[in-house]
Backbone as ProteinMPNN parsed JSONL, in Angstrom:
{"seq_chain_A": "MNEELKSLRSELDRVETRIMPFGTYQGVRITDVARMHPAYLLWVVTNVTLQPPLRDEIIRALRHFTPRRWKRGDPLPGRVKEKVMEPPAELGKAHLRVARPTDDLAAVTRFYRDGLGFKVLSEFKDHDGFDGVMLGHAGAGYHLEFVKKHGHEAGRAPTEDNLLVFYVTDQEEWEKAVRRMEAHGFKPVEPFNPYWGKAGKTFADPDGYRIVLQNAAWPT", "coords_chain_A": {"N_chain_A": [[168.868, 90.207, 51.166], [169.2, 91.879, 53.517], [168.1, 94.28, 52.423], [165.428, 93.586, 52.143], [164.749, 93.177, 54.946], [165.07, 95.763, 55.83], [163.064, 97.044, 54.426], [160.837, 95.809, 55.352], [160.81, 96.514, 58.155], [160.58, 99.184, 57.928], [157.933, 99.283, 56.905], [156.543, 98.21, 59.107], [157.064, 100.06, 61.138], [155.568, 102.254, 59.932], [152.952, 101.208, 60.159], [152.694, 101.119, 62.89], [152.735, 103.695, 63.67], [150.273, 104.502, 63.003], [148.557, 103.825, 64.976], [147.377, 104.805, 68.109], [149.741, 104.937, 70.546], [149.605, 105.273, 73.419], [147.719, 106.863, 76.194], [144.346, 107.847, 76.462], [143.053, 106.721, 74.268], [144.679, 104.476, 73.545], [145.768, 101.974, 71.399], [143.913, 102.402, 69.623], [142.961, 103.192, 66.149], [144.638, 106.095, 64.721], [143.228, 107.46, 62.796], [140.615, 106.875, 63.399], [140.368, 108.024, 66.002], [140.681, 110.634, 65.378], [138.187, 111.128, 64.228], [136.435, 110.568, 66.121], [137.229, 112.069, 68.489], [138.599, 114.803, 67.705], [139.677, 116.905, 69.14], [141.036, 116.011, 71.186], [143.344, 114.804, 69.998], [144.482, 117.052, 68.936], [145.234, 118.242, 71.34], [147.04, 116.561, 72.272], [149.092, 116.823, 70.156], [149.781, 119.381, 70.725], [150.911, 119.521, 73.308], [152.335, 117.317, 74.139], [155.403, 115.623, 73.774], [156.417, 114.168, 70.96], [157.436, 111.389, 68.78], [158.799, 112.156, 65.543], [157.4, 110.622, 63.358], [155.148, 109.715, 64.383], [153.939, 112.058, 65.253], [153.617, 113.324, 62.678], [151.916, 111.652, 61.59], [149.503, 112.029, 63.165], [149.044, 114.714, 62.542], [148.474, 114.557, 60.01], [146.177, 113.045, 59.965], [144.337, 114.732, 61.288], [144.207, 116.835, 59.391], [142.916, 115.614, 57.269], [140.537, 115.09, 58.382], [137.095, 115.678, 58.279], [134.515, 117.403, 59.661], [131.166, 116.308, 60.195], [128.485, 117.793, 58.445], [126.08, 119.835, 59.909], [122.7, 119.431, 59.8], [119.316, 120.838, 59.474], [117.123, 119.792, 61.813], [118.739, 117.86, 62.755], [120.149, 116.482, 65.811], [121.468, 118.508, 68.416], [125.028, 119.014, 68.879], [126.359, 116.497, 70.928], [124.065, 115.766, 72.07], [121.459, 113.188, 72.103], [119.486, 112.264, 69.454], [116.09, 112.608, 69.565], [113.473, 110.324, 69.507], [110.988, 110.262, 67.01], [107.619, 111.262, 68.077], [104.247, 110.141, 67.752], [101.496, 112.31, 67.546], [99.851, 113.436, 70.573], [97.053, 111.799, 72.228], [93.651, 113.035, 72.072], [92.995, 113.918, 74.857], [91.707, 116.04, 76.108], [88.988, 115.895, 75.542], [88.067, 113.88, 76.996], [86.26, 111.955, 79.311], [86.318, 112.618, 82.859], [87.213, 110.624, 85.671], [87.473, 110.784, 89.051], [88.873, 108.845, 91.412], [88.908, 107.359, 94.595], [89.839, 105.65, 97.574], [87.935, 104.862, 100.674], [87.076, 104.776, 104.204], [84.655, 105.053, 105.2], [82.078, 104.793, 103.699], [79.38, 105.596, 103.632], [79.4, 108.085, 105.174], [80.982, 109.775, 103.561], [79.45, 109.66, 101.338], [77.215, 111.165, 102.114], [78.419, 113.731, 102.499], [79.057, 114.597, 99.937], [76.784, 114.173, 98.488], [74.587, 115.277, 99.934], [75.733, 117.644, 101.129], [77.176, 119.025, 98.95], [75.487, 118.603, 96.897], [75.66, 116.663, 94.93], [74.528, 114.126, 92.567], [73.634, 110.722, 93.003], [75.08, 108.599, 90.937], [75.719, 105.892, 90.321], [75.922, 102.827, 92.014], [77.591, 100.093, 93.737], [77.868, 96.752, 95.051], [79.98, 94.586, 96.878], [81.778, 94.001, 94.755], [84.064, 92.005, 93.635], [85.047, 92.133, 96.244], [84.752, 94.814, 96.831], [82.82, 97.71, 97.664], [81.154, 100.474, 96.393], [80.457, 103.9, 95.244], [79.37, 106.294, 92.862], [79.415, 109.556, 92.167], [77.983, 112.598, 90.975], [77.166, 114.861, 88.231], [74.56, 114.803, 85.769], [75.542, 114.715, 82.583], [77.784, 116.23, 83.038], [81.496, 116.786, 82.64], [83.022, 115.161, 84.332], [83.12, 112.857, 87.192], [82.891, 111.589, 90.521], [84.417, 108.908, 92.208], [83.955, 106.675, 94.89], [85.387, 104.119, 97.019], [85.229, 101.17, 99.084], [87.109, 98.671, 100.299], [86.531, 95.471, 101.515], [87.876, 94.565, 104.725], [90.079, 96.2, 104.42], [92.021, 98.989, 105.451], [91.819, 102.117, 104.406], [92.674, 104.773, 105.247], [93.454, 108.232, 106.125], [93.47, 111.536, 104.48], [96.634, 112.415, 103.211], [97.644, 115.051, 103.456], [96.826, 118.465, 104.376], [96.332, 119.8, 102.053], [95.187, 118.463, 99.952], [93.139, 118.836, 97.375], [90.044, 119.351, 95.791], [88.805, 121.641, 93.648], [86.225, 123.79, 92.92], [85.247, 125.986, 90.675], [83.104, 128.653, 90.949], [81.309, 130.982, 89.296], [79.11, 132.783, 89.481], [78.022, 134.916, 92.004], [75.82, 134.646, 93.621], [75.059, 132.025, 93.15], [77.353, 130.825, 94.278], [77.187, 131.605, 97.006], [74.838, 130.285, 97.663], [75.706, 127.578, 97.438], [77.617, 127.623, 99.412], [75.99, 128.118, 101.856], [74.378, 125.834, 101.703], [76.224, 123.781, 102.247], [76.734, 124.471, 104.897], [74.301, 124.242, 106.185], [73.895, 121.661, 106.232], [75.582, 120.845, 108.186], [78.306, 121.033, 107.726], [81.06, 122.729, 108.324], [83.102, 125.519, 107.285], [86.805, 125.276, 106.879], [90.042, 126.375, 107.959], [91.913, 127.269, 105.215], [94.829, 125.48, 104.043], [96.753, 126.574, 102.354], [96.712, 129.939, 102.191], [95.745, 131.381, 99.96], [93.389, 130.211, 98.972], [91.523, 131.151, 100.751], [90.931, 133.709, 100.058], [89.025, 134.277, 98.091], [87.32, 132.152, 98.409], [85.746, 129.231, 99.995], [86.724, 126.696, 102.136], [86.091, 123.129, 102.743], [86.303, 120.225, 104.56], [86.108, 116.838, 104.036], [84.829, 113.683, 105.35], [87.082, 112.045, 105.349], [89.238, 113.78, 105.467], [90.042, 114.951, 103.227], [89.802, 117.729, 101.015], [87.49, 120.228, 99.744], [87.214, 123.084, 97.729], [85.179, 125.791, 97.463], [85.247, 128.08, 95.156], [84.806, 131.394, 94.508], [85.07, 132.521, 91.652], [86.242, 132.849, 88.335], [87.429, 130.446, 86.041], [90.2, 130.829, 84.112], [89.907, 130.149, 80.77]], "CA_chain_A": [[168.117, 90.051, 52.44], [169.21, 93.14, 54.344], [167.192, 95.343, 51.944], [164.053, 93.253, 52.477], [164.539, 93.518, 56.313], [164.876, 97.218, 56.006], [161.668, 97.351, 53.937], [159.867, 95.278, 56.289], [160.952, 97.298, 59.206], [160.005, 100.514, 57.652], [156.505, 99.118, 56.802], [156.076, 97.967, 60.514], [157.103, 101.479, 61.641], [154.414, 102.907, 59.385], [151.784, 100.664, 60.739], [152.682, 101.335, 64.379], [152.389, 105.152, 63.825], [148.87, 104.688, 62.739], [147.892, 103.325, 66.163], [147.755, 105.508, 69.276], [150.501, 104.013, 71.537], [149.462, 105.712, 74.742], [146.674, 107.776, 76.505], [142.933, 107.414, 76.559], [142.856, 105.917, 73.098], [145.626, 103.568, 73.291], [145.383, 100.91, 70.576], [142.913, 102.794, 68.536], [143.587, 103.793, 65.026], [144.596, 107.357, 64.707], [142.247, 108.095, 61.943], [139.351, 106.783, 64.155], [140.428, 108.976, 67.152], [140.418, 112.001, 64.636], [136.833, 111.14, 63.83], [135.715, 110.521, 67.463], [137.64, 113.145, 69.304], [139.653, 115.509, 67.18], [140.205, 117.886, 70.153], [142.048, 115.202, 72.114], [144.572, 114.765, 69.156], [145.095, 118.486, 68.822], [145.874, 118.659, 72.668], [148.392, 115.771, 72.229], [150.203, 117.328, 69.373], [150.426, 120.72, 71.284], [151.288, 119.281, 74.695], [153.043, 116.012, 74.261], [156.671, 115.445, 72.851], [156.094, 112.866, 70.207], [158.345, 111.123, 67.725], [158.275, 112.663, 64.391], [156.537, 109.862, 62.457], [153.869, 109.786, 65.058], [153.463, 113.529, 65.137], [153.176, 113.478, 61.34], [150.629, 110.82, 61.244], [148.386, 112.713, 63.828], [148.657, 115.945, 61.953], [147.802, 114.097, 58.693], [144.824, 112.616, 60.259], [143.509, 115.943, 61.618], [144.059, 117.54, 58.259], [141.95, 114.901, 56.448], [139.195, 114.935, 59.185], [136.071, 116.522, 57.819], [133.295, 117.199, 60.516], [129.937, 116.109, 59.51], [127.754, 119.039, 58.288], [124.739, 119.909, 60.576], [121.442, 119.834, 58.972], [118.13, 121.242, 60.122], [116.365, 118.594, 62.376], [119.682, 116.949, 63.479], [120.313, 116.692, 67.192], [122.478, 119.42, 68.819], [126.119, 118.243, 69.088], [126.373, 115.981, 72.347], [122.558, 115.32, 72.406], [120.827, 112.105, 71.366], [118.282, 112.588, 68.658], [114.88, 112.014, 70.098], [112.574, 109.566, 68.472], [109.736, 111.195, 66.662], [106.562, 110.51, 68.575], [102.988, 110.46, 67.223], [100.761, 113.419, 68.376], [99.068, 112.795, 71.716], [95.517, 111.491, 72.095], [92.812, 114.05, 72.439], [92.491, 113.617, 76.314], [90.892, 117.19, 76.521], [87.622, 115.552, 75.314], [87.798, 112.615, 77.665], [85.419, 112.245, 80.664], [87.223, 112.38, 83.909], [86.732, 109.954, 86.848], [88.344, 110.983, 90.197], [88.482, 107.831, 92.237], [89.757, 107.161, 95.816], [89.056, 104.819, 98.701], [87.521, 105.606, 101.926], [86.842, 103.843, 105.317], [83.391, 105.26, 105.643], [81.322, 105.114, 102.441], [78.219, 106.449, 103.945], [79.686, 109.463, 105.631], [81.504, 110.436, 102.349], [78.243, 109.946, 100.273], [76.37, 112.321, 102.668], [79.102, 114.959, 102.412], [79.087, 115.003, 98.58], [75.391, 114.146, 98.011], [73.672, 116.277, 100.747], [76.371, 118.942, 101.248], [77.432, 119.682, 97.659], [74.238, 118.354, 95.964], [75.86, 115.753, 93.846], [73.59, 113.059, 92.47], [74.316, 109.251, 92.976], [74.976, 108.112, 89.336], [75.81, 104.496, 90.388], [76.386, 102.167, 93.193], [77.724, 98.615, 93.753], [78.141, 96.155, 96.442], [80.691, 93.275, 96.931], [82.326, 93.687, 93.426], [85.454, 91.659, 93.953], [85.403, 92.592, 97.504], [84.762, 96.273, 96.841], [81.689, 98.621, 97.564], [81.461, 101.782, 95.808], [79.389, 104.807, 94.797], [79.723, 107.221, 91.975], [78.564, 110.829, 92.341], [78.386, 113.699, 90.014], [75.968, 115.42, 87.637], [74.456, 114.355, 84.411], [76.161, 115.687, 81.367], [79.099, 116.919, 83.317], [82.636, 116.133, 82.144], [83.707, 114.382, 85.451], [82.435, 112.414, 88.268], [83.63, 111.142, 91.624], [84.047, 107.451, 92.736], [84.544, 106.271, 96.325], [85.359, 102.685, 97.074], [85.724, 100.53, 100.239], [87.49, 97.236, 100.167], [86.352, 94.702, 102.807], [89.049, 94.127, 105.432], [91.232, 97.037, 104.181], [91.873, 100.422, 106.001], [92.369, 103.132, 103.516], [93.372, 105.911, 105.916], [92.987, 109.572, 105.939], [94.18, 112.199, 103.496], [98.04, 112.624, 103.599], [97.949, 116.315, 103.893], [95.609, 119.327, 104.389], [96.334, 120.463, 100.859], [94.705, 117.643, 98.916], [91.968, 119.707, 97.093], [89.133, 119.512, 94.509], [88.47, 122.95, 93.622], [85.092, 124.126, 92.038], [85.028, 127.516, 90.317], [81.662, 129.042, 90.893], [81.543, 132.361, 88.916], [77.994, 133.593, 89.946], [78.072, 135.317, 93.395], [74.474, 134.007, 94.214], [75.185, 130.58, 93.167], [78.367, 130.486, 95.243], [76.678, 131.816, 98.322], [73.878, 129.185, 97.888], [76.587, 126.369, 97.718], [78.128, 127.563, 100.912], [74.862, 127.88, 102.733], [73.912, 124.434, 101.729], [77.141, 122.809, 103.119], [76.596, 124.741, 106.322], [72.886, 123.882, 106.56], [73.998, 120.134, 106.518], [76.595, 120.617, 109.33], [79.761, 121.081, 107.256], [81.507, 124.076, 108.477], [84.397, 125.919, 106.567], [87.948, 125.094, 107.793], [91.004, 127.255, 107.417], [92.72, 126.51, 104.192], [96.304, 125.296, 104.363], [97.181, 127.664, 101.562], [95.907, 131.178, 102.347], [95.164, 131.891, 98.659], [92.072, 129.662, 98.886], [90.63, 131.868, 101.668], [90.691, 135.083, 99.64], [87.793, 134.234, 97.345], [86.612, 130.863, 98.429], [85.586, 128.545, 101.296], [87.268, 125.35, 102.086], [85.519, 122.192, 103.565], [87.026, 118.943, 104.721], [85.158, 115.711, 104.041], [84.942, 112.869, 106.42], [88.472, 111.462, 105.358], [90.185, 114.764, 105.547], [90.33, 115.392, 101.734], [89.227, 118.978, 101.097], [87.069, 120.794, 98.532], [87.141, 124.403, 97.815], [84.201, 126.347, 96.591], [85.945, 129.271, 94.674], [84.062, 132.34, 93.755], [86.004, 133.201, 90.615], [86.04, 132.185, 86.925], [88.635, 129.696, 85.667], [90.553, 131.367, 82.903], [89.99, 129.125, 79.71]], "C_chain_A": [[168.005, 91.227, 53.354], [168.165, 94.111, 53.801], [165.634, 94.943, 52.29], [163.785, 93.429, 53.986], [164.249, 94.988, 56.608], [163.523, 97.738, 55.424], [160.61, 97.014, 54.735], [159.697, 96.051, 57.595], [160.36, 98.715, 59.058], [158.533, 100.493, 57.569], [155.825, 99.035, 58.286], [156.02, 99.269, 61.19], [155.888, 102.3, 61.158], [153.161, 102.578, 59.962], [151.641, 101.02, 62.227], [152.305, 102.756, 64.568], [150.963, 105.398, 63.546], [147.905, 104.334, 63.816], [148.331, 104.297, 67.34], [148.494, 104.643, 70.264], [150.323, 104.361, 73.06], [148.135, 106.455, 74.958], [145.327, 106.96, 76.475], [142.562, 106.438, 75.436], [143.85, 104.964, 72.635], [145.209, 102.328, 72.533], [144.436, 101.209, 69.641], [143.62, 103.51, 67.372], [143.507, 105.356, 65.126], [143.471, 108.11, 63.955], [140.856, 107.915, 62.692], [139.355, 107.729, 65.405], [140.143, 110.407, 66.538], [138.86, 112.188, 64.367], [136.082, 111.311, 65.064], [135.892, 111.586, 68.338], [138.801, 113.862, 68.906], [140.445, 116.456, 68.217], [141.252, 117.245, 71.005], [143.417, 115.119, 71.297], [145.285, 115.971, 69.032], [145.782, 118.831, 70.185], [147.155, 117.752, 72.712], [149.475, 116.314, 71.374], [150.736, 118.655, 69.943], [151.262, 120.447, 72.624], [152.266, 118.333, 74.962], [154.254, 116.016, 73.326], [156.511, 114.094, 72.242], [157.327, 112.759, 69.117], [157.903, 111.563, 66.369], [157.295, 111.873, 63.453], [155.155, 109.86, 63.202], [153.188, 111.08, 65.05], [152.849, 113.692, 63.694], [151.809, 112.774, 61.147], [149.354, 111.441, 61.952], [148.084, 113.93, 63.013], [147.983, 115.64, 60.678], [146.379, 113.712, 58.979], [143.794, 113.731, 60.621], [143.286, 116.652, 60.342], [142.974, 117.008, 57.322], [140.706, 114.736, 57.163], [138.338, 116.053, 58.751], [134.821, 116.337, 58.69], [132.088, 117.104, 59.572], [129.081, 117.393, 59.604], [126.36, 118.831, 59.136], [123.774, 120.226, 59.738], [120.211, 120.001, 59.893], [117.399, 119.838, 60.541], [117.423, 117.618, 63.009], [119.85, 117.341, 64.936], [121.504, 117.702, 67.386], [123.749, 118.6, 69.046], [126.103, 117.883, 70.675], [125.081, 115.582, 72.833], [122.156, 114.116, 71.503], [119.572, 112.553, 70.554], [116.983, 111.785, 69.2], [114.103, 111.307, 69.056], [111.379, 110.386, 68.316], [108.62, 110.476, 67.144], [105.242, 111.085, 67.909], [102.289, 111.515, 68.093], [99.889, 112.76, 69.536], [97.523, 112.587, 71.509], [94.817, 112.766, 72.587], [92.105, 113.863, 73.798], [91.509, 114.889, 76.81], [89.46, 116.931, 76.315], [87.21, 114.362, 76.146], [86.939, 113.003, 78.855], [86.392, 111.833, 81.745], [86.662, 111.758, 85.233], [87.837, 110.216, 87.915], [87.994, 109.915, 91.282], [89.485, 107.634, 93.434], [89.074, 106.232, 96.793], [88.678, 105.58, 99.939], [87.22, 104.425, 102.955], [85.34, 104.015, 105.664], [82.551, 105.804, 104.47], [79.929, 105.982, 102.642], [78.318, 107.807, 104.35], [80.143, 110.35, 104.372], [80.38, 110.678, 101.436], [77.452, 111.076, 100.849], [77.025, 113.641, 102.382], [78.968, 115.491, 100.966], [77.614, 115.127, 97.981], [74.615, 115.282, 98.637], [74.367, 117.536, 100.815], [76.522, 119.684, 99.992], [76.263, 119.564, 96.671], [74.528, 117.523, 94.835], [74.759, 114.712, 93.755], [74.397, 111.758, 92.498], [74.08, 108.825, 91.555], [74.981, 106.576, 89.421], [76.237, 104.063, 91.758], [76.615, 100.577, 92.99], [78.116, 98.063, 94.888], [78.967, 94.858, 96.072], [81.231, 92.955, 95.472], [83.74, 93.299, 93.661], [85.993, 92.12, 95.328], [85.348, 94.118, 97.813], [83.364, 96.709, 96.829], [82.135, 99.813, 97.138], [80.173, 102.54, 95.426], [80.009, 105.752, 93.891], [78.762, 108.493, 92.047], [78.953, 111.833, 91.391], [77.082, 114.333, 89.487], [75.772, 115.09, 86.165], [74.907, 115.24, 83.455], [77.371, 116.349, 81.723], [80.33, 116.136, 82.867], [83.528, 115.288, 83.166], [82.712, 113.774, 86.358], [83.484, 111.848, 89.346], [83.358, 109.679, 91.886], [84.787, 107.208, 94.03], [84.348, 104.819, 96.498], [85.793, 102.229, 98.44], [85.922, 99.169, 100.031], [87.304, 96.475, 101.451], [87.718, 94.277, 103.324], [90.264, 95.072, 105.308], [91.147, 98.308, 104.773], [92.61, 101.285, 104.971], [93.121, 104.23, 104.197], [92.857, 107.122, 105.543], [93.89, 110.257, 104.827], [95.533, 112.444, 104.079], [98.331, 113.922, 104.011], [96.719, 117.169, 103.952], [95.49, 120.03, 103.066], [95.88, 119.607, 99.521], [93.364, 118.197, 98.619], [91.194, 119.199, 95.763], [88.669, 120.892, 94.628], [87.369, 123.268, 92.519], [84.999, 125.682, 91.853], [83.634, 127.907, 90.056], [81.67, 130.618, 90.479], [80.384, 133.266, 89.374], [78.196, 133.725, 91.506], [76.889, 134.524, 94.077], [74.701, 132.595, 94.353], [76.234, 129.958, 94.193], [77.94, 130.499, 96.768], [75.658, 130.64, 98.671], [74.62, 127.916, 98.174], [77.123, 126.444, 99.088], [77.119, 127.363, 101.993], [74.343, 126.525, 102.837], [74.862, 123.56, 102.501], [76.987, 123.155, 104.534], [75.398, 124.259, 106.914], [73.088, 122.229, 106.973], [75.173, 119.778, 107.545], [77.96, 120.673, 108.999], [80.173, 122.518, 107.368], [82.78, 124.387, 107.773], [85.657, 125.623, 107.559], [89.044, 126.111, 107.072], [91.851, 126.511, 106.457], [94.288, 126.485, 104.569], [97.059, 126.338, 103.651], [96.273, 128.915, 101.675], [95.219, 131.767, 101.129], [93.771, 131.458, 98.566], [91.078, 130.352, 99.816], [90.242, 133.352, 101.086], [89.357, 135.218, 98.712], [86.99, 132.868, 97.317], [86.446, 130.422, 99.885], [85.99, 127.134, 101.177], [86.513, 124.453, 103.012], [86.385, 120.887, 103.449], [85.892, 117.845, 104.706], [85.54, 114.762, 105.093], [86.481, 112.117, 106.581], [89.497, 112.451, 105.393], [90.561, 115.439, 104.303], [89.374, 116.691, 101.726], [88.652, 119.415, 99.708], [86.967, 122.323, 98.806], [86.114, 125.021, 96.907], [84.82, 127.876, 96.316], [85.164, 130.302, 94.022], [84.835, 133.256, 92.739], [85.842, 132.281, 89.408], [87.51, 131.651, 86.676], [88.958, 130.284, 84.304], [90.816, 130.317, 81.794], [90.691, 129.711, 78.589]], "O_chain_A": [[166.947, 91.554, 53.89], [167.42, 94.711, 54.575], [164.783, 95.764, 52.634], [162.663, 93.809, 54.323], [163.41, 95.387, 57.416], [162.958, 98.728, 55.89], [159.605, 97.711, 54.866], [158.58, 96.223, 58.082], [159.749, 99.288, 59.96], [157.86, 101.419, 58.021], [154.802, 99.644, 58.6], [154.995, 99.591, 61.791], [155.257, 102.98, 61.968], [152.339, 103.446, 60.256], [150.526, 101.195, 62.72], [151.609, 103.064, 65.536], [150.475, 106.485, 63.855], [146.689, 104.475, 63.694], [149.522, 104.555, 67.512], [147.918, 103.687, 70.782], [150.933, 103.681, 73.885], [147.44, 106.679, 73.966], [145.231, 105.733, 76.466], [141.847, 105.459, 75.653], [143.899, 104.642, 71.448], [144.309, 101.642, 73.018], [144.096, 100.344, 68.834], [144.603, 104.24, 67.502], [142.482, 105.895, 65.545], [142.909, 109.126, 64.363], [140.013, 108.804, 62.573], [138.271, 108.179, 65.776], [139.454, 111.232, 67.139], [138.363, 113.313, 64.304], [135.155, 112.119, 65.11], [134.933, 112.071, 68.939], [139.874, 113.723, 69.493], [141.646, 116.704, 68.114], [142.208, 117.868, 71.467], [144.488, 115.34, 71.864], [146.515, 116.011, 69.016], [146.755, 119.584, 70.218], [148.214, 118.195, 73.156], [150.645, 116.298, 71.756], [151.886, 119.038, 69.731], [152.216, 121.166, 72.918], [153.016, 118.463, 75.929], [154.111, 116.393, 72.163], [156.476, 113.056, 72.901], [158.002, 113.698, 68.696], [156.734, 111.378, 66.029], [156.438, 112.496, 62.826], [154.117, 110.007, 62.557], [151.976, 111.172, 64.857], [151.712, 114.14, 63.544], [150.811, 113.282, 60.633], [148.26, 111.377, 61.39], [146.902, 114.188, 62.787], [147.048, 116.327, 60.268], [145.475, 114.074, 58.226], [142.606, 113.661, 60.306], [142.153, 117.101, 60.164], [142.234, 117.758, 56.685], [139.773, 114.225, 56.544], [138.722, 117.22, 58.814], [134.121, 115.332, 58.564], [131.992, 117.648, 58.472], [128.961, 117.998, 60.669], [125.67, 117.817, 59.031], [123.876, 121.182, 58.969], [120.113, 119.372, 60.947], [117.149, 118.945, 59.731], [117.05, 116.675, 63.708], [119.688, 118.522, 65.243], [122.432, 117.714, 66.577], [123.562, 117.442, 69.419], [125.891, 118.728, 71.545], [124.977, 115.081, 73.953], [122.481, 114.066, 70.317], [118.698, 113.212, 71.118], [116.9, 110.558, 69.241], [114.092, 111.666, 67.878], [110.843, 111.052, 69.202], [108.459, 109.295, 66.837], [105.14, 112.264, 67.571], [102.522, 111.556, 69.301], [99.316, 111.681, 69.39], [96.89, 113.213, 70.658], [95.354, 113.484, 73.43], [90.891, 113.687, 73.902], [90.694, 114.768, 77.725], [88.667, 117.691, 76.87], [86.087, 113.88, 76.004], [86.895, 114.143, 79.318], [87.163, 110.883, 81.61], [85.742, 112.316, 85.831], [89.003, 109.895, 87.683], [86.985, 110.038, 91.976], [90.702, 107.733, 93.279], [87.852, 106.084, 96.793], [89.048, 106.729, 100.182], [87.132, 103.26, 102.569], [84.802, 103.169, 106.378], [82.351, 107.003, 104.28], [79.543, 106.873, 101.886], [77.499, 108.65, 103.985], [79.714, 111.492, 104.208], [80.293, 111.732, 100.807], [77.026, 111.932, 100.074], [76.333, 114.605, 102.055], [78.785, 116.693, 100.773], [77.291, 115.988, 97.162], [74.059, 116.135, 97.946], [73.711, 118.551, 100.583], [76.085, 120.83, 99.887], [76.119, 120.359, 95.743], [73.813, 117.568, 93.834], [74.106, 114.429, 94.76], [75.565, 111.671, 92.118], [72.945, 108.725, 91.088], [74.272, 105.967, 88.62], [76.821, 104.814, 92.539], [75.934, 99.908, 92.212], [78.683, 98.742, 95.745], [78.669, 94.167, 95.097], [81.155, 91.812, 95.021], [84.579, 94.174, 93.873], [87.169, 92.433, 95.517], [85.805, 94.606, 98.846], [82.628, 96.145, 96.021], [83.262, 100.245, 97.384], [79.069, 102.007, 95.306], [81.184, 106.05, 94.108], [77.535, 108.414, 91.989], [80.12, 111.943, 91.013], [76.056, 114.348, 90.167], [76.734, 115.099, 85.397], [74.668, 116.446, 83.513], [78.001, 116.99, 80.882], [80.237, 114.917, 82.718], [84.612, 114.808, 82.833], [81.537, 114.14, 86.309], [84.679, 111.68, 89.099], [82.213, 109.234, 91.803], [85.973, 107.475, 94.221], [83.283, 104.291, 96.177], [86.703, 102.859, 98.979], [84.998, 98.473, 99.609], [87.925, 96.852, 102.444], [88.571, 93.75, 102.609], [91.305, 94.859, 105.929], [90.051, 98.844, 104.608], [93.813, 101.173, 104.734], [94.191, 104.593, 103.707], [91.925, 107.196, 104.743], [94.864, 109.689, 104.333], [95.651, 112.66, 105.285], [99.2, 114.075, 104.869], [95.637, 116.687, 103.617], [94.575, 120.843, 102.935], [96.119, 119.935, 98.359], [92.472, 118.09, 99.46], [91.798, 118.697, 94.815], [88.16, 121.276, 95.681], [87.601, 123.026, 91.335], [84.719, 126.466, 92.76], [83.042, 127.53, 89.044], [82.026, 131.445, 91.318], [80.635, 134.441, 89.642], [78.5, 132.746, 92.189], [77.111, 133.808, 95.054], [74.583, 131.993, 95.42], [76.076, 128.898, 94.799], [78.252, 129.634, 97.586], [75.641, 130.113, 99.783], [74.222, 127.194, 99.088], [77.099, 125.476, 99.847], [77.312, 126.577, 102.92], [73.913, 126.078, 103.9], [74.447, 122.716, 103.296], [77.085, 122.265, 105.378], [75.411, 123.873, 108.083], [72.487, 121.693, 107.905], [75.618, 118.64, 107.696], [78.804, 120.4, 109.853], [79.718, 123.393, 106.632], [83.574, 123.452, 107.667], [85.568, 125.707, 108.784], [88.949, 126.541, 105.923], [92.399, 125.435, 106.692], [94.846, 127.332, 105.267], [97.94, 126.964, 104.241], [95.122, 128.856, 101.244], [94.261, 132.532, 101.234], [92.947, 132.25, 98.109], [89.874, 130.141, 99.668], [89.366, 134.045, 101.603], [88.736, 136.28, 98.681], [86.2, 132.538, 96.433], [86.891, 131.068, 100.833], [85.638, 126.446, 100.22], [86.242, 124.937, 104.111], [87.03, 120.565, 102.451], [84.851, 118.012, 105.343], [86.559, 115.004, 105.74], [86.949, 111.714, 107.646], [90.662, 112.056, 105.352], [91.323, 116.406, 104.309], [88.313, 116.697, 102.351], [89.194, 119.061, 98.661], [86.684, 122.769, 99.919], [86.158, 124.807, 95.696], [84.844, 128.724, 97.208], [84.83, 130.048, 92.865], [85.152, 134.43, 92.933], [85.381, 131.142, 89.484], [88.537, 132.242, 87.008], [88.109, 130.26, 83.413], [91.845, 129.644, 81.85], [90.889, 129.048, 77.57]]}, "name": "protein", "num_of_chains": 1, "seq": "MNEELKSLRSELDRVETRIMPFGTYQGVRITDVARMHPAYLLWVVTNVTLQPPLRDEIIRALRHFTPRRWKRGDPLPGRVKEKVMEPPAELGKAHLRVARPTDDLAAVTRFYRDGLGFKVLSEFKDHDGFDGVMLGHAGAGYHLEFVKKHGHEAGRAPTEDNLLVFYVTDQEEWEKAVRRMEAHGFKPVEPFNPYWGKAGKTFADPDGYRIVLQNAAWPT"}
């Protein structure tokens, strides 16, 4: 009987040394700690006074630990591997509509139609409580839409640096565009950002949103 008790106690001692008895990973199998955080076990062995069986078990677990080999395409250590995404849609070929509300649809229409020379492409009345107009140029890759909701106040531009910038390369065409704006009573304003005053003219529409006629080429 005594021999059986000694054998059982020895087995219990061996099991107990396989479990971390203290610290951050208390109650966790030592082999699992070696896999998850080997540097922690190395610190414990180096800095903590341990009973020989526990020390031996930790050293044994560290010696048998084999780090996973990094392969090309694997995330860097400590980073979550990102999900592979499909290529983006070809939005570079999409037609662009710039839409915003206004409190004075007629005045905004005059600014962009008469001053800038935009064409009225479409209009609608009382569509779910909205009136609207679309202005632009046939064949262009963009157009503007202005809408007014009945009984709703849209307010003015939040800053003086909300811009639509039109790059006009030809000097004569640029001068013609500026003269047209001024002939219809729309005078240039001081740009919030001085950059836009070096080669362009800034105008504020009736809602305070600004357009810049820039005499420069856009680098494509």
